[in-house]
C-alpha positions in Angstrom: 17.4 213.5 113.0 19.0 217.0 113.3 17.3 218.3 110.2 13.9 217.0 111.5 14.5 218.8 114.8 15.5 222.0 112.9 12.4 221.8 110.7 10.2 221.7 113.9 12.1 224.6 115.4 11.9 226.6 112.1 8.2 226.3 111.6 6.9 226.0 115.2 9.1 228.4 117.0 11.3 230.6 114.7 8.7 231.4 112.0 6.1 232.9 114.4 8.7 235.0 116.1 10.0 236.1 112.7 6.5 237.2 111.6 6.0 239.2 114.8 9.4 241.0 114.8 9.1 241.7 111.1 5.8 243.6 111.5 7.0 245.2 114.7 10.1 246.5 112.8 7.9 247.7 110.0 5.6 249.5 112.4 8.5 251.2 114.3 10.1 252.2 110.9 6.8 253.7 109.6 6.2 255.7 112.8 9.8 256.8 113.4 10.5 257.9 109.8 7.3 259.9 109.8 8.4 261.8 112.9 12.2 261.9 112.6 13.2 261.3 109.0 14.8 258.4 107.1 18.6 258.7 107.6 18.7 256.9 110.9 15.3 255.3 111.2 15.2 254.2 107.6 18.2 252.0 108.2 18.9 250.9 111.8 15.6 249.2 112.8 15.9 247.0 109.7 19.7 246.6 110.4 18.9 245.2 113.9 16.0 243.1 112.5 18.2 241.5 110.0 20.8 240.4 112.6 18.0 239.0 114.7 16.6 237.1 111.7 20.0 235.5 111.0 20.4 234.5 114.7 16.8 233.3 114.9 17.3 230.8 112.1 20.7 229.8 113.3 22.7 231.4 110.4 26.2 232.6 111.0 27.4 235.5 108.9 31.1 236.0 108.3 32.3 239.3 106.8 35.6 239.8 104.8 37.0 243.0 103.5 35.2 245.5 105.7 38.3 247.6 105.7 37.8 248.3 101.9 35.0 250.8 102.5 34.6 254.0 104.4 31.4 254.7 106.3 31.3 258.3 105.2 31.6 257.6 101.5 28.8 257.0 99.0 29.0 253.8 97.0 26.9 251.8 94.6 27.1 248.2 96.0 26.4 245.4 93.5 26.0 241.9 94.8 25.2 238.4 93.5 21.8 237.1 94.5 21.8 233.5 95.7 18.8 233.6 98.0 16.6 235.4 100.5 19.3 235.5 103.1 21.3 237.8 100.9 19.0 240.6 102.1 19.5 239.9 105.8 23.2 239.3 105.4 23.8 242.7 103.7 21.3 244.6 105.8 22.6 243.2 109.0 26.4 242.9 108.4 27.5 245.4 105.7 27.5 248.1 108.5 27.0 250.9 106.0 23.9 253.1 105.7 22.3 252.6 102.3 19.0 252.3 100.4 17.9 249.4 98.3 17.0 249.5 94.7 14.1 247.0 94.8 11.4 245.6 92.6 8.2 247.6 92.4 6.2 244.5 93.3 7.6 244.4 96.8 5.8 247.6 97.5 2.6 245.5 97.8 3.7 243.5 100.9 1.5 244.4 103.8 3.1 247.0 106.0 6.6 246.0 104.9 6.2 247.6 101.5 5.0 250.9 103.1 7.9 250.8 105.6 10.3 250.4 102.7 8.7 253.4 101.0 8.9 255.5 104.1 12.5 254.5 104.6 13.4 256.0 101.2 14.2 252.8 99.3 13.8 253.1 95.6 11.3 250.9 93.8 12.2 250.0 90.2 9.4 250.2 87.7 10.6 249.2 84.2 7.1 249.0 82.7 7.6 252.1 80.5 10.1 254.8 79.7 8.5 257.4 81.9 8.7 255.0 84.9 12.3 254.3 84.2 13.1 258.0 84.1 11.3 258.4 87.5 13.5 255.6 89.0 16.6 257.4 87.7 15.4 260.7 89.2 14.6 259.0 92.6 18.1 257.4 92.6 19.7 260.7 91.8 18.1 262.4 94.8 19.2 259.6 97.0 22.8 259.5 95.8 23.2 263.3 95.7 22.2 263.3 99.4 25.3 261.3 100.3 23.6 258.0 100.6 24.7 254.6 99.1 22.7 252.2 97.0 22.6 248.4 97.1 21.6 246.6 93.9 21.3 243.0 92.7 22.2 243.4 89.0 20.9 239.9 88.2 17.4 241.2 89.0 16.2 238.1 90.9 17.5 235.2 92.9 19.4 232.4 91.4 17.8 229.0 90.6 21.0 227.0 91.0 23.4 229.2 93.1 25.3 230.4 90.1 25.1 234.0 88.8 22.8 235.0 86.0 23.6 237.7 83.4 23.8 241.2 84.8 21.5 244.0 83.8 22.9 247.4 83.1 20.9 249.5 85.4 23.2 249.5 88.4 26.2 250.3 86.3 24.5 253.1 84.4 23.6 254.8 87.6 27.2 254.5 88.9 28.5 255.8 85.6 26.0 258.8 85.5 26.8 259.9 89.1 30.5 258.9 89.0 30.3 257.0 92.3 32.7 254.2 93.2 31.2 250.7 92.7 31.8 248.1 95.3 31.3 244.4 94.3 29.9 242.2 97.1 30.1 238.4 97.0 27.6 236.4 99.0 28.4 232.7 99.4 26.2 230.3 101.4 22.9 231.9 101.0 21.7 229.4 98.4 22.4 226.6 100.8 20.6 228.5 103.6 17.4 228.8 101.6 17.3 228.4 97.8 14.6 230.0 95.7 12.5 226.9 95.2 11.8 226.1 98.9 10.9 227.8 102.2 12.8 225.2 104.2 16.1 226.5 105.6 19.4 224.9 106.4 21.6 226.4 109.1 24.9 227.3 107.6 27.6 230.0 107.4 27.1 232.8 104.9 30.2 234.7 103.9 29.9 238.3 102.8 33.0 239.5 100.9 33.4 243.3 100.4 35.7 243.9 97.5 37.8 247.1 97.0 35.9 249.9 95.3 36.2 250.4 91.6 36.6 254.2 90.9 35.5 256.0 87.8 38.1 257.5 85.5 38.2 261.1 84.2 35.5 260.2 81.7 33.5 258.0 84.1 32.9 254.3 83.5 32.7 252.2 80.5 29.5 250.3 81.4 30.4 247.1 79.6 33.8 246.9 81.2 32.4 247.8 84.6 29.9 245.0 84.4 32.5 242.5 83.5 35.0 243.7 86.1 32.3 243.4 88.8 31.4 239.9 87.6 35.0 238.8 87.8 35.5 240.2 91.3 32.3 238.7 92.6 33.0 235.3 91.2 36.5 235.3 92.5 35.2 234.7 96.0 32.8 232.0 95.1 33.7 228.3 95.2 34.7 226.9 91.8 31.5 224.8 91.6 29.4 228.0 91.8 31.2 229.8 88.9 30.1 229.7 85.4 30.8 231.7 82.2 27.9 234.1 81.7 27.5 237.1 79.4 26.4 240.4 80.7 23.3 242.0 79.3 24.1 244.3 76.4 20.7 245.6 75.5 
């Protein structure tokens, strides 16, 4: 009975409100970033929007390890990708100004894609070598400006709640710019809304911020960094959601 009541609430009440506040946030972001730049307005409207979305759909977000990061330090954050609520959990509760490294296809979403572009988020185009080089150049400009990046090294959401193999891009950027890498574990997002449905289930999502991994004198060993991040991220997942998986080597 509770789930039926929630489904009615989700689709009849919450979803229309979600659509309205999403496009209002996009509009505010587009106008404000055009007039006043991206440092503040490229982050805080979406930060507030994400908290509202979690509250609207009755999701509780619990944060662990916030003391591990400094708000004035640039990081490359790498997180597992259980579901859509990963985005709102990180945006709303990490409490650290950052830019997303996101799929090129998201740029096509009406208003939202343009708002992301105006905010300075970096769209990944891996269709050819020239596009990849452009992504690296865009990332370099962002990171050299004292900003942080958030990346899902799996590339896409999980189909079963477990982590897929990591891709090397996030770790190559961290290695090139010698920035500390912070693993983030998201637990509960798959239950909230898995990839194969738009129906949601109210739950508690836990965001664990692990201690930063700092580069050595010669930078990072990419393979070792990927494996270290995987181990850290899985350490805060329930045993049922862990599985041996090899990182991408190509």
